[in-house]
N, C-alpha and C positions, 0 to 999 in steps of 0.2 A: 573430493571438491563436488563433485556431481549432487551426492547426498546432501550438502549445506546447503549449494542450492534449491535444491528439492524443497529443503526447510523454508527457505526462505523466499522463494519464488510462490510456491503454491498454496499456503494459506495468503498471501497479499493475493492472489489473482482472486480466490475465492471473496476475501473481503472487499474487494475492488467491485465487483460482481454484484454483492450484495449494495455497496455504497453508490453504483452506477443507477441502479434500480431503485434504492431511496430518493435520490436527489433528484433523478427525472421522472417519476412518482410527481415531486411537490412543485415541480419545474419546470415551465413547457421552454425546451432548447430555443425553439424562434424566437422568442421574446426576452431572449439573452441581450443586457447592455452593460458591455463592457468601458470604465469610465467615459461615460456617456456615449459612447457608438454603438449601434445597435449591429450584433453579429451577424454578418450574411454571410449563413454557410448554414447547407442541408440539416436535416434532422438527425441524417444517418454519419454526418461528419463531425458534430457534437457530442454525439452517443458515443463516437471512437475516442474523441478527443480528450472527454473526461474519462472514459474506461482509462487510457492509458496515463494519462494525471493520477486519477484514485490509486491506480497498482504502482506507480513511482512511487507515492506516499506513502503506500502500505508497504512495499516490500524496503525502504529505507526502516521505517518500523520494525519490521519483520527483522532486518539485519542487525540493527542497535538491540535486540533482544537478544539476538543470539550471541553477538558480541560480549554484551554482558555478562551475560550467563556464561559465557565461556571463559572469560576472567576472572569468574566468581571462583568457578572449578579451579582455576589456576592457585590464585591467590589463598585459597582453602589446601589445598595440595603443596603448597610452600612453606604455610603454616601447622602441617600435619595435623589438622584437623580434619574431622569426614565432609563428606559433601554434601549429607543431608539433614 
């Protein structure tokens, strides 16, 4: 189980770090406006929130990829086909 968690969490951590770097290079977090209201939070709080949101999104995408890959191998094994 720990191996599968690392397959999901580590790549999503790296992707979230890169994503936050790219997003906050283009957007100043102190100028964010959500639903017409300015966000009153420190830069560090917004960087942290953005990182964890992106990490969650990337983790879901990575987990879905692992799930689809595993079910594909199971389907091929049930049919007697090679997984190559």
